[in-house]
Each structure stands twice: as structure tokens, then as C-alpha cells.
C-alpha positions in Angstrom: 29.1 23.1 0.0 30.1 21.7 3.4 31.9 18.7 3.7 33.9 17.4 6.5 37.2 14.8 6.7 36.8 11.2 5.6 39.2 9.5 7.9 36.1 9.6 10.6 32.5 8.4 10.4 30.4 11.1 11.6 28.2 11.1 14.2 25.1 11.8 11.9 25.6 8.4 10.5 25.2 6.3 13.9 22.6 3.3 12.8 20.4 2.5 15.1 21.5 -1.6 16.9 18.9 -4.3 15.8 17.7 -4.9 19.5 14.0 -5.9 19.2 11.8 -9.1 19.0 10.5 -7.7 15.8 14.0 -7.7 14.4 14.6 -11.7 15.4 11.2 -13.0 14.5 12.2 -11.2 11.0 15.9 -12.6 10.9 14.1 -16.0 11.3 11.4 -15.8 9.0 14.3 -14.8 6.3 17.1 -17.6 7.2 13.5 -20.6 7.8 12.2 -19.7 4.1 15.9 -19.2 2.4 15.3 -15.9 1.2 18.0 -13.2 0.3 17.7 -9.9 1.3 19.9 -6.3 0.3 20.1 -5.2 3.7 22.2 -8.8 4.5 23.4 -8.6 0.5 24.8 -5.1 0.8 25.4 -4.0 4.0 22.6 -1.9 4.8 23.1 0.2 7.4 19.7 0.7 7.9 18.7 -3.4 8.7 18.6 -3.0 12.4 15.9 -0.4 12.0 14.3 -1.4 9.3 14.0 -5.3 10.6 12.4 -3.7 13.6 9.5 -2.5 11.4 9.2 -5.9 9.9 10.2 -4.5 6.6 13.0 -6.0 4.9 13.4 -5.6 1.1 13.5 -9.4 -0.6 16.1 -10.2 -3.1 15.4 -12.7 -5.7 17.5 -14.1 -8.5 19.7 -15.1 -6.0 22.6 -13.3 -4.5 25.5 -13.9 -6.9 25.4 -10.8 -9.2 26.6 -11.1 -13.0 28.0 -7.7 -12.6 31.0 -6.2 -10.7 29.8 -2.6 -10.0 32.5 -0.5 -7.9 30.6 1.1 -5.0 28.0 -2.3 -4.2 28.7 -5.4 -1.9 27.1 -7.6 -3.2 28.6 -10.4 -4.2 30.0 -10.9 -7.6 30.4 -14.1 -9.8 28.8 -16.5 -11.1 25.0 -17.2 -10.1 23.6 -21.2 -9.6 20.9 -22.2 -11.2 17.8 -20.7 -10.9 15.4 -21.3 -8.0 11.7 -21.8 -10.1 10.1 -22.3 -5.9 11.3 -18.5 -5.5 8.5 -16.5 -5.7 6.0 -18.6 -3.5 8.9 -17.8 -1.0 8.9 -14.3 -1.3 5.1 -14.3 -1.3 5.1 -15.8 1.9 7.2 -14.4 3.0 5.5 -10.7 2.7 2.0 -12.5 4.3 4.4 -13.4 7.1 5.4 -9.8 7.4 2.1 -8.8 7.0 3.5 -5.8 4.7 1.5 -3.2 3.1 4.1 -2.2 1.1 6.7 -4.6 -0.4 10.2 -3.9 -1.9 11.5 -6.4 -3.5 15.4 -6.5 -5.9 17.5 -8.1 -7.4 21.2 -8.9 -8.7 21.9 -8.5 -12.3 21.5 -12.0 -14.1 23.2 -11.3 -17.8 23.8 -14.8 -17.5 19.9 -15.2 -18.5 18.1 -14.2 -21.9 15.7 -13.0 -20.5 17.7 -11.3 -17.7 15.1 -12.8 -15.3 12.1 -10.8 -16.8 9.7 -14.3 -16.4 11.1 -14.7 -12.6 10.4 -11.1 -11.6 7.0 -11.1 -13.4 6.1 -14.4 -11.3 7.0 -13.7 -7.9 5.0 -9.9 -8.8 2.2 -12.3 -9.5 2.6 -14.3 -6.2 2.9 -11.3 -4.6 -0.6 -10.2 -5.9 -2.3 -13.2 -5.2 -1.6 -14.4 -1.9 -1.4 -10.4 -0.8 -4.3 -8.6 -3.1 -4.2 -5.4 -0.7 -0.6 -5.9 -0.7 1.3 -2.1 -2.6 4.6 -3.5 -4.8 7.3 -1.8 -5.6 10.1 -3.2 -7.5 13.6 -2.0 -8.3 14.8 -4.2 -11.6 18.2 -4.2 -13.5 17.7 -2.6 -16.7 17.8 -5.8 -18.6 20.6 -4.0 -20.5 18.2 -1.8 -22.1 16.2 -3.9 -23.8 12.2 -3.4 -24.1 11.1 -6.9 -24.4 12.0 -8.0 -20.8 11.3 -5.0 -19.1 7.4 -5.5 -20.4 7.9 -8.9 -19.2 7.8 -7.6 -15.8 5.4 -4.3 -16.3 3.2 -6.3 -17.4 2.9 -8.0 -13.8 1.4 -4.9 -13.0 3.4 -3.5 -10.1 2.3 -0.1 -8.1 5.9 2.0 -8.5 9.3 1.2 -10.9 12.5 1.7 -9.0 15.5 1.9 -11.5 18.2 3.9 -9.7 20.4 6.3 -11.0 23.3 5.6 -8.7 25.6 8.6 -9.6 26.2 11.9 -12.2 27.0 10.9 -16.1 30.7 11.4 -15.7 31.3 8.8 -13.4 28.4 5.7 -14.8 32.2 4.1 -16.0 33.9 3.9 -12.9 31.1 3.2 -10.3 28.9 0.9 -12.4 31.0 -0.1 -15.4 28.2 -2.7 -17.4 25.2 0.2 -16.9 24.7 3.6 -18.8 23.3 7.2 -18.0 21.4 7.0 -20.8 20.4 3.5 -20.9 19.1 3.9 -16.9 16.9 7.1 -18.1 16.0 4.8 -21.0 14.3 2.0 -18.7 12.2 4.9 -16.5 11.0 7.1 -19.7 9.7 3.3 -21.2 8.3 3.1 -17.5 6.4 5.7 -17.4 5.2 5.8 -21.0 2.8 3.1 -19.8 1.4 4.7 -17.0 3.4 3.8 -14.5 5.1 5.7 -11.3 8.4 6.1 -11.8 11.6 6.5 -8.8 15.1 6.3 -8.8 17.9 7.6 -6.6 21.3 8.7 -6.3 24.7 8.3 -3.8 26.5 11.4 -3.3 30.1 11.2 -2.4 31.4 9.4 -5.0 33.5 12.3 -6.3 30.3 14.1 -8.6 29.9 17.8 -8.3 27.6 20.5 -7.3 26.7 20.9 -11.2 26.5 17.5 -11.7 24.0 16.6 -8.9 21.7 19.0 -10.7 21.8 18.1 -14.0 20.8 14.7 -13.0 17.7 15.6 -10.4 16.6 17.9 -13.6 17.1 14.6 -15.7 15.5 12.4 -13.8 12.3 15.2 -13.7 12.3 15.6 -17.9 11.1 12.1 -17.9 8.6 12.8 -15.1 10.5 10.4 -12.3 8.3 11.1 -9.8 10.2 9.5 -6.2 13.5 10.1 -5.5 16.1 8.9 -2.7 19.3 10.8 -1.5 21.6 8.8 0.2 25.5 9.1 1.7 27.8 6.5 -0.6 29.3 3.8 1.8 32.8 2.1 1.0 31.9 -1.5 1.5 35.3 -2.4 1.6 38.8 -1.5 1.4 38.5 -2.9 -2.3 35.8 -0.9 -3.4 35.5 2.8 -5.2 36.7 5.3 -2.1 34.6 7.8 -0.2 35.0 11.4 -1.6 33.0 13.0 1.1 30.9 13.2 4.1 27.8 15.3 3.0 25.9 16.9 5.9 22.9 16.6 7.0 22.2 20.4 5.8 23.4 20.2 2.5 21.1 16.8 2.4 18.2 19.2 3.1 18.8 21.8 0.2 18.9 19.0 -2.2 15.6 17.7 -1.3 14.3 21.5 -1.3 15.7 21.6 -4.6 14.5 18.2 -5.9 10.7 19.4 -4.5 10.6 22.6 -6.8 11.8 21.1 -9.7 8.6 19.2 -9.3 9.2 15.5 -7.8 6.9 14.6 -5.8 8.1 13.0 -3.2 12.2 13.4 -2.0 13.9 11.3 0.6 17.6 12.3 0.6 19.7 12.1 4.0 22.6 10.5 5.1 21.1 6.9 5.7 18.9 6.8 2.7 18.7 4.0 0.6 16.4 2.9 -2.2 13.7 0.8 -0.2 14.4 3.4 2.9 10.7 4.2 4.5 9.5 2.9 1.0 6.1 2.6 2.1 5.9 6.3 3.7 6.8 7.3 0.3 4.0 5.3 -1.1 1.4 6.3 1.3 2.7 10.1 0.8 2.6 10.0 -2.9 -1.3 8.5 -2.9 -1.9 11.8 0.0 -0.8 13.6 -2.6 -3.5 12.3 -5.3 0.3 12.3 -7.5 -0.2 10.4 -11.3 1.6 8.7 -13.0 0.9 9.8 -16.3 
């Protein structure tokens, strides 16, 4: 397994700087509509590139998460009251950006009885109403593994259900704390049982071993996950989980080849890959290949 020193960020991790007018248009649209994006809250290195393509991953249910995962830069604490006007603003932002494929995510809201499922459903329906030709991909929390709130979201009929496994089974507790490996598999399995296209993602460089990565990918394929994303863990601040290693582009290619060999329809694998990175292209590729959810 190829490694390199963790003391200096390697050259292949240089992200594009935000310079285009399209970037400024997206920034202004987000600000003017009082929206949140995971691009900003999670310190995504692809913000400049994606916003310059007029794409952004909108984050609902506020920007304060009730969980404190050790890899994530999103603020943790007590969230404010629900913003019931948010679904309509998100749908309007999707329209103004002219998105053919919209990606929506959220913080975890364990303070709410339904985990925010009703707002999720309202957001999907609002986007569909204002943008009937737009594909909708949702990157959801686990709703503590409860099928009832998950079904509320699925009943709104998004096009792709994304829920990240994040890391290997051994590291779930120290990395995700509240989340659980089998709960994540259960969310994806339930969505698949209802006929949905499913997607998941994993970070590398957080302390996992080669055989553990392979097992995780096989576990995801065993429940017929369609799309897989594999990216480099980047430590947001010194208070977050330390980086274990920089993964080379060559190893990312090896994992892409492995994922395709065991049956994933689409694998996006690379140092700067994140859950929604080139999600529109992944969706188009899936449609071209005629992959079926069931």
C-alpha cells in the first residue's frame, strides 16, 4: 500500500481557486436566500470548482448538528428552531441555479421526534414542484435507524438515496460516535427494498487497513448499492481526528477498479472526491448504463 508523509499536503490535493463569475453568482444566491451549504460548513476543498460549475450541495435543517463526529467540521450544539420556509427557498435556489441534478443534505437533528424527516419530505416535494425536470439526490442522516421517518422521506420519491458508511466497521465508534455500521447498512438496505437507487461513500487515510476497506466495499455491494464514492480524509482542525496517511492517486484508482470489479455501477474515487462531487455526472452515467435500482 503506497503512503507518503502526513506532514506536508501532497501536490495532488491542490484544489482550484474560486475566481469565476459563476462562483460569485452561486455565493450571492446562497447568501441572499439565507441558505446553508455543506460546501461551506464542512470546509469542502471542491467549493471553488463546484460553485464555478453553478452547483452546490444545499444543507437543510440549519447548520448546527446534534452529533459530534470526530472527522466533521460542521458545528455541533443545540440547533435553533425549525425554519419552515426553508423548503421553498431551497426549491427556488435550485431553479435559479438551473440545476439538472440537485443534491440536498442536512445536519443530524436528533432533537426532533422525526429527526427532521417531515422537512426532508417537504423539501423534496418543493424541489419537484418547482423543478419537474430536475433529478433529486438526497444525502441523509440515519434517523437512528428507525424505518418510520426514513419512509416519510422515501415517500417523497427522491431519485437517489445517499447515506455514507464513512469508514470501516472497526473505526465507526471513534470516528462517528453516535452512528453505527449496521445501522447505515440497514438504511441503505431499506431504501433498496423499496426500489431506490442507492449510494454511499467512504473516507481513506483515517486509520483503516487494506482488508477492512475491501470488506466494507463488499458489504455495500452485498446490499446492492449502486454508486460508491471514495475520497481522502482531510483533518478540518487540530481538534479533529488526526490524519493517518495520504492516499496516492494510484491507490484510489486501484479501489475504483476493485469496486467496479465487484459490481458497483459507478465508482468515483480520488483524493478530492466527496459525497456530492460530480454527482450530476454519476447520475448521467448510471442512466446511460441502464442500471436498475431493484
